[in-house]
C-alpha positions in Angstrom: -18.6 3.1 -49.3 -16.9 6.2 -50.5 -13.6 7.2 -49.0 -13.5 10.5 -47.2 -12.0 13.3 -49.2 -8.8 14.9 -48.1 -9.3 18.3 -46.5 -7.2 21.0 -48.1 -4.8 22.9 -46.0 -6.9 26.1 -46.4 -10.0 24.3 -45.0 -7.9 22.8 -42.2 -6.5 26.2 -41.3 -10.0 27.7 -41.3 -11.3 25.0 -38.9 -8.6 25.6 -36.3 -8.6 29.4 -36.6 -10.0 30.9 -33.3 -12.3 33.2 -35.2 -14.1 30.3 -36.8 -14.7 28.6 -33.5 -17.5 29.3 -31.0 -17.7 28.7 -27.3 -21.0 27.2 -26.1 -22.4 28.1 -22.6 -20.7 25.0 -21.1 -17.2 26.1 -22.3 -16.9 23.7 -25.3 -15.2 25.1 -28.3 -16.9 24.1 -31.4 -16.5 24.7 -35.1 -18.4 23.9 -38.3 -16.2 20.8 -39.1 -17.1 17.3 -37.7 -13.4 16.7 -37.1 -13.3 15.8 -33.3 -11.0 18.7 -32.7 -13.5 20.4 -30.5 -12.5 20.6 -26.9 -13.4 22.0 -23.5 -11.7 25.1 -22.3 -13.0 26.3 -18.9 -10.8 29.4 -19.0 -13.1 30.8 -21.7 -16.1 30.9 -19.5 -14.5 31.5 -16.1 -15.6 34.6 -14.3 -13.5 36.7 -11.9 -12.0 35.1 -8.9 -13.8 35.5 -5.6 -12.3 36.6 -2.3 -10.0 34.1 -0.5 -11.8 32.2 2.2 -10.8 32.0 5.9 -7.9 29.8 6.9 -9.1 26.5 8.5 -8.2 25.5 12.0 -4.7 24.1 12.5 -4.7 20.4 13.4 -2.5 18.8 16.0 0.8 17.5 14.7 0.9 13.7 14.3 3.9 11.5 15.0 3.2 7.9 14.1 4.1 5.0 16.4 6.1 2.7 14.1 8.5 -0.2 14.3 10.3 -1.9 11.5 12.4 -5.0 12.2 14.4 -7.7 10.3 15.3 -11.3 11.1 12.3 -11.6 13.4 11.5 -15.3 13.4 13.8 -17.3 15.8 16.7 -17.2 13.4 20.4 -17.4 14.4 21.1 -13.9 13.0 20.5 -11.2 15.6 17.0 -9.7 15.4 17.2 -6.0 14.9 14.9 -3.0 15.1 15.8 -0.9 12.0 13.3 1.9 12.8 11.5 2.6 16.1 9.4 5.7 16.4 7.2 6.6 19.4 6.5 4.7 22.5 3.4 2.5 21.6 5.6 -0.3 20.1 8.9 -1.6 21.5 11.4 -4.3 20.7 14.6 -5.5 22.3 17.2 -6.5 19.6 17.7 -10.3 19.7 14.1 -11.0 20.9 11.2 -12.6 19.0 8.8 -10.4 20.9 7.3 -7.1 19.8 5.5 -5.3 22.6 2.4 -3.2 21.9 2.4 -0.8 25.0 -0.9 0.9 24.3 -4.4 -0.2 23.5 -5.7 0.6 20.0 -5.6 -0.7 16.5 -2.3 -1.7 14.8 -1.4 -2.6 11.3 1.2 -5.4 10.8 2.9 -6.0 7.4 5.2 -8.9 7.4 7.3 -11.2 5.1 9.4 -14.3 5.3 11.1 -16.8 3.0 10.3 -20.3 4.0 12.3 -23.3 2.9 11.0 -26.9 3.1 13.1 -29.3 5.1 15.2 -31.8 3.0 13.3 -34.7 4.6 9.9 -33.3 3.9 7.7 -35.3 1.5 6.2 -33.1 -1.2 3.8 -31.5 -1.5 4.6 -29.5 1.6 2.6 -26.7 3.2 4.6 -23.7 4.4 3.1 -20.7 6.3 3.7 -17.6 8.4 1.3 -16.1 10.9 1.0 -13.6 13.7 0.3 -14.3 17.3 -0.7 -11.9 20.1 0.0 -13.2 23.6 0.5 -16.7 22.0 -3.0 -16.7 20.4 -3.4 -16.8 16.6 -4.5 -13.4 15.0 -7.4 -14.2 12.7 -6.8 -13.3 9.1 -3.0 -13.3 9.5 -2.1 -16.6 8.0 -0.2 -16.6 4.7 0.2 -20.2 3.3 1.3 -22.0 0.2 2.3 -25.4 -1.0 5.9 -26.2 -1.9 6.2 -28.9 -4.6 9.7 -30.2 -4.0 12.0 -30.8 -1.0 14.5 -28.0 -0.3 12.5 -25.4 -2.3 12.0 -21.9 -0.9 8.9 -19.7 -1.2 8.3 -16.0 -0.2 5.3 -15.3 1.9 3.9 -11.9 2.7 0.7 -10.7 4.4 -0.8 -7.8 6.3 -3.2 -7.9 9.2 -5.1 -5.5 11.5 -4.5 -6.2 15.2 -7.0 -4.7 17.7 -5.5 -4.5 21.2 -7.9 -4.0 24.1 -5.4 -4.8 26.9 -1.8 -3.6 27.0 0.9 -4.5 27.0 0.5 -7.2 24.4 3.2 -9.4 22.8 3.2 -9.9 19.0 5.3 -12.6 17.4 5.7 -13.6 13.7 5.8 -17.4 13.5 6.6 -19.8 10.7 4.6 -23.0 10.4 6.3 -26.0 8.8 9.6 -25.1 7.2 12.7 -23.1 7.9 12.2 -19.3 7.8 14.8 -16.7 6.6 14.9 -13.1 5.4 11.9 -12.2 7.7 10.7 -8.7 8.4 7.8 -7.0 10.1 6.4 -3.4 10.2 4.0 -2.5 13.0 2.1 0.8 12.9 -0.4 2.1 15.4 -3.3 3.5 13.4 -5.4 4.7 16.3 
């Protein structure tokens, strides 16, 4: 196979010179060299701008109903609401209960570190889940196996919670193990 010859600087200059290039109907700039330097430039085929269209209708302003809380699983530290916007979700600091005051669909995003008990026999299953009015929320379980006693794992999950009857009480619960560093964000999506 023959090695490609080096293009002289004169030939290179000629291939990049605008006068040696052509614009096809689709806006691609081409030249006579098979050099892969050809490119698309829509500004070369754009016509004049048309008139500005009518302004669309103004939408209603939207303020989300949102709650963000920390230390939310029966811990000794005081449970606190860090952010509380709107009236659809409420929480009293120090409580494990998060109250959904309106019907609709909510998104819950939650996290907790779970440590196995020292007397646990490995392997050990650790989990967190959501409950609404003391009933398990399907799809909300985050679970893993801890291989040694006293080890800690981080568990996070998200779940959609449909609420057809309000008020409803949401709780984040840990199964097997000691929870710490827990947090929850609840957002009413409709």
